[in-house]
Structures are given as C-alpha cells and as structure tokens.
N, C-alpha and C positions, 0 to 999 in steps of 0.2 A: 504494500500500500504506500502511496506517495505522500500521505499526510493531507491536511486540509487544503482546499483549493480556494484561492482568493480572487480568481479570475474566471469568468465564464468564457468558454471557448468561442461562443458566437457574439456575445455582447462586449467582451473586453473587460477591463477593470471596473469594479463597481465603486462609485463615489456617492456618498450620502449628500442630499441637497444642502444640509447645513454646512458641509465642508466647502461648498461653493461660495457661501456668504461669510465664511469664518465664524459661524455661530450667530451672526446677527440676524435679527428678525424684522428690523425696521431700517428705513433710510434716514439719512441725516436731515432731509428736507421734508416737504409736505408729502403725504401719501398720494400715490398715483392712482387715479381713477381707472377702472378697467377699460373704459372707452376713450381715455385720453390718447391723443395721437403722438407717436414718437417718430422722430426723424434724425438722421445723423447730421452733424454740423460740418463735417469735413472728413479728412482722411484719418485712418487709424494711426496712432503714433507708434504702434508696435509694442511688444512687451505685455500685451493683454492676454488673458486666458482664452481658451477656445470658446467658452460661453459668451464672453464679451465680444469677441470677434464675430460670432454668429449673430448676436444682437445687432451689431453695426451693419452687417451684411443685410439682415432682414429689414432694418430701418433705413436702407438707402432710398426707399420710397416710403411715404407715410404709412404707418401701421399702428394698430391699437395695442395697448398693453396686453389685453387678453389674447390677441393674435400672436404676439411675441411669445407668450407662454405656450401656445399651441405649437408654434414653429419650433421651439426649442425642446418641447416635451418635458417641461419643468413646471413645478407648482408656481402659481401666481405670486405667492409670497416671496419665493426665491427670485423670481424675475423682477419684482418690484425693487428688491435690494440691489440687484445688479444694475438695473436701470438708474436707480438713485446714484450709484457710484459713477456711472457714465455721465449722468447729468452734472454731478459735482465737478467732474473733470472737464466739462464743456464739450463733450464728444457727441451729445445728443441734445435736441430740444424737445420739450414736451408741451403740447398744446392742450389746454383743458377742453373738455367737451363743451359744445355750444349750449348755452342756457336754454332750457325749455320754456315754453310759454307760461303764463300765469296758471296757477292751480285752480281747478274749478271750486266754486264755493261749496260749503257744507250743505247748503239748502239744495243745490242741484244734485249732489251725490245722494242725499236722502230721497229725493224724488225718483232717481234712477233705481235705487234699492226697492222702494215701494212699488214702482212699476214692475220690476222683475218678480217680486213676491206675488203680485196680482196675476201673473201669467200662470 
C-alpha cells in the first residue's frame, strides 16, 4: 500500500476554499452585491494566483459577481474576497446594480393579496 493519497488523479491537488482567501471571510471594503458588474481596469501585473488571473480573464468584458463565481466554480463568499482584493489593488472596477424603481405602497400590496385570496 502506498499510504494516503493527497491528490486525485483526475482533479489534481485539492485546495480548500478558505486557503484561497487565507482564512478571510470578508473584504476590506463594502460587500459586493451578487448582481454588481465587475470589469478589469487594465493588464494583469503578474504574480497573481490562478484564481485571480481567471477572474481578470472573465472580467475582460463586464460580468456579474454571481457569474464570476459560476465561471470559477467557487463559492460566492470566496469570490467576493478575491474580488475585494483585486478591487483594493485597482485591477478591477465594480459597478453597483442600477437602482430599482420606487417600492409599491403597502395599500397596493394588501389589495393584491386580497384579490389573490378572492380567487
């Protein structure tokens, strides 16, 4: 017997998500909304990890935070920390989602609920 295996033959070495963020669970700045748009601001300076390079490649055209997580196949919390680091270094810009219109009044919502109940 060769002992424990720390590498999957097909997947390669296994790295826990918290290792990618060095155990951090939050960014230094504001929390990034899932539908915020991310875009690179220029060329990669090099010396970044593969995940950061993948983010910069994905964000060469505008992409949402949620779509970056899907593209990298990583948890959203991990992606938010990585994006926060890139934002702090000026490598990406983040645009907040457009504000939605005014919320309907409570009276209108109650009328809708009552109308649905009447059906």
